[in-house]
Structures are given as structure tokens and as C-alpha cells.
N, C-alpha and C positions, 0 to 999 in steps of 0.2 A: 556429514551432517544428516541428522535423523529426518525422515519423512514422517510428518505427524498427521494422523487421520482420525477423524471422529466417526464413530459408527452411530448414526442418528436416524430416527424416524419419529415424527410426532404422534404416530399411532402406537398404542401399547400392544404388547403381546405378539410382536412380529419377529422375535428372535434376535434382538439386538445383542443381548448379553451372550447368547449361544454363539452368535457370529464372532463377537469380540474375542472370547476365550479360545475358540477353536481356530480362528485365524492366527492369534498370537502363538498358540501351540504349533500350528502348521508352519508358520514362518520360522519358529525356533528349530523345527525339524529339518528345514531346508537351509540351516546354517546362518540365519539372521539373528542379530542382537535386538531383543524386543523389550520394551517397557509397556506394560498394560496399566492404564490409569482408570480407576473406577470412579466415575463422577455421579453415581446414583446412590442416594442415601440408603437404599435397601441393601447395598453391599453384595449383590448376587454374583457379580463378576469376581469379587474378592474371594468369596466362599467357593465359587466354581473353579478357582485356580489353586485350590488346596491350601488357602490361607484363612486362618480363623480370625474373622473381623473383630471378635470380642477381645482378642489378646494383643491387638496392635498398640504399640507405644505411641506411634504417630500415624496420622492418616492424611488424606488429601485435604481434610478440614484444616489441619495445622499448616499445610503448605499454602492454602488460599489466604489464610490469615497471617501468613509470614512469620509464624512462630517456629517453623522448621523448614528445611530445604528438602528437595526430593532425595538428595544423597542420604540424608538421615532417615527419611520416612519410608523409603522403598524397602521391600523385603524380597528375597529370592524364593521363587517356587521351584525347588529342585526337581520335583516330579515332572513339572511342565516345561522347564527349560527357559523361563523368562522371568523378568522382574515385575513386581506388582506394587503399585501405589494404591493402597486399599482405601475403602470407605466403610463407614458404619453410620448409625443413626445420628451421630453428632453433626453430620454433614447437612442435615435438614436445617440446623440453626445457622449455618453459614449464609444462607439466603438473606436472612434478616440482618446479620452482622455486617454483611458486605454492602448493604444499601447505601450507607453514608461515607464509605471509604474512597480514597482516590484510586484511579486506575482499576476500578473494581472488575471490569470485564477483561483486563489484561493480566491478571494475577497469575493465571496458569501459564500463559505464554512466557512470562519472565522467569518463572520457576523452571520450565523445561529448558530454557536457554542455558542454564547452568550445567546441565548434564547432556546437552544435545550431542556432543561428540562421542558419547559412550554407546549410542544406539544407532541401528539402521532404521528401525521403525518404532514409533510411539503410537499406540492405539488407545483411543479414549472412548469408554463406554458411557454414552450420554443418557440422562433420564428421559422419559417419554414426553415430558412437557417442555415448552420453550421457556426456560427459567434462566436466572442469572448463572446457574451452573452450566447449562447447555451453552449459553452465550460465551462463557469462558473457554469452553471446548472449541467452539466455532472460531473464536478470535485467535486461538493458538494454532489451528490446523492449517495444513496446506490443502486439504480436501476432505470431502465427506463420502463415506461408503454407506449406501442406503440399502439395508436388507428389507425385502418386502415379499409378502405372499401374493400370489397371482389371483387376487380376488377383487371384486368391484370396488369395495370400500377402500382398499389399499390405494387405488388410483386417486381417489378424492384426497386422502391424506398426503399423497405425494405432491400434489399441486401446492398445498400449504407449505410443505417443507421447501420446495423449490423457491417459492416467494421469500421465505425467511432467509435462505442462503443468498438470494440476490440482494436483499437489504443489508445483510452483514457484509457482503462483498463490497457494496457501494459505500458503506459508511464506516466500517471498522477494520476490515481485513481484505485487502486487495488481492491476496494470494488465494483466497478461498474459492474452490470450485467443486462441482460434483465429480468425483473420480469415477464412480460407477454404481449401477443398481445391481444388487445381488438377489437372484430369485431363490427364496428359501422355502422349506416345507412343501416342496413341489411334488405333486402327484400327477404323472402324465395320463392317468386313466380318467381324470376329470376334465371334461371338454371345456368348461369355463376357464380352468387354469391355463389350458393350452391357448385359448383365445386371448386372454389377458396378456400372456407371455408374448404372443405375436404382436399385440397392440404396443406393448412396451418397446419391442425391437423396432417396430415401424416408427415410433415417435422419438425414441432416444438413440436409436442406431448403435454406434460403437460404445456408447456409455453403458450399455447393458453387458455385464460380464458374461463370457462364454460359459463359465462354470455354473452349473445349477445344483443347488443343495437339495437332495431328495428328502421327503418325509421319512424319518428314520427313528425307530424305537430306541436304539442304543444311544443316539444323541440326546434323547429326552431323559434317559435313565442316568446318564453320566453325572449331572449336577448333584444327585443324591449321594454320590460317592465323592463329591468335592473335586471333580476332575473334568477337564474338557473331554469331549468324545474322542478326539484325536489321540489322547493319552489313555483313556479308559478302555477303548476297544479300537485299536488302529486298523483292524481288518474290516470294520463295519463300512457299509456303503457311504454313509454320511461323513464318516471320518476321512475316508479316502477322497471324497469330494472336497472337503476343506483343505486337505494338503494340495490338491490340484489348484484350488482357489489361491492358496498362498503362493504357489509357483506363478500363477497368472498375475498376481499383484506385483511380484518381483519383476516380471517381464514388463508390465505396464509402467512401473516406476522408472525402469532403466530407459524406456522409450521417452518418458517425460523429460528426463535429464538431458 
């Protein structure tokens, strides 16, 4: 059975998409079967996985509106080693179209159930707002991975996200939990970042992943080539950190089971 994880943070620009595609590539590298679902209408995770969002016959939009299944809509990213359920601007319209339909927040969960046995991990890249799209991701997931920068405002955004997850857990998805907090774009030379990192560990304990993703130019360059950093430059510090994170995820999930 696949383990389904949302990569979510209500604050924008914290590296959710970078985390999603690099974790997917890292997991594929260590032998896991991975499906990456892009739930953001911008389609950045789709393009960052080497898939042209403008040429997709079916997208997550069709899956949510039940005009196609995941088996039809997914495409293989050969360079990256994982399957992609892509998104494009059409997805923005799904918000409006889903408002009046039945089981609107459970559409993604039902769609994943049909291909569940084919994957070890399903990673869902969520948009930065708490929308019906994000809600679909949270209702489908076993847990949430929260990428965050070690800055003051990031702590404020984190408390909002924790409250959201508690509400979804209480009302819609009893399985949902925070799997862990991933410190990204980390620069150990900045004292404030070290302080916030220590605060996180003091408050969340084992929920903070051991792996830290450093601020890395090669990771930032990779999307312009339509690839995760792990594939674009495997030797880069940031890429190696994501492969380590993938191994840590596999270990953590086997402990959960």
C-alpha cells in the first residue's frame, strides 16, 4: 500500500515544489516506486519534473472532475524515474466547479485508491493557500511534510498550518498527522537561522527531520532545465541532502508501519 504525503505550508516561497520534486527523485533513486501529484494550478512541479504541462492530454483537473482516472492521466518522467500526475491553469477552474459536487473534498483520495498498489510513495505538491485543492490533498494523505525556512515569520505560518491539520484530522481524515518538519534553504552562518532551528527542535522534538537542506545554487538553477536538482546535478550539496532525506523518509515510514 502506498504511503501518501502532502508537502504543504500556507506560507508561499518556502520551497514546497523544490522539496516535492527532489524528494520524489531521491526516493526513485533509492528504489522506491513514486507518483508525484501536482495540485498547484501554476504547474511548477510538473514542469520541474521534465513534463510539459501544455502538452498533457489529461491532468489532475480531469481526475478531480472524474472525467479520467489516474491510470489514464499520469505520465512517466523517464529522466526523473517517477510518474507525474500533472497540472496546468485549467486546475484553477476546478475550485469553482467542485463547490457544488458531492464528496468534493474526497475526490483525490478515491482516485488514488485505484492505483494505490502500484506505488510505495505518493507525494502531493499543495498550493500555498488553504483551498479546496489543498483540502483534497489533506483528506487523501497519511501525513504532511512541512518544508520551512528557519526565519521568524515561518514560525507564525507554521502555527496556522498546525491548526488546519488538527481541524482536518478531527473532521475529515483521522489518519492525518504531521510526519515532520524539513529545514530548507538553511545557512548555518546566519545566527537567527540557528536560533530558529534550535527552537523548532525544542518545540517539535522528533518531528524535526535530521536532514537539513542547505541553501544551494544548483537546486535553484535546476527548474530552468526542467529537472529536480537530484537529477540535474547529483553531486551538488543540496542534491545529496535530498537523497539523504529520501533515505530518512524510508526509514521513518518503516518505523511507522
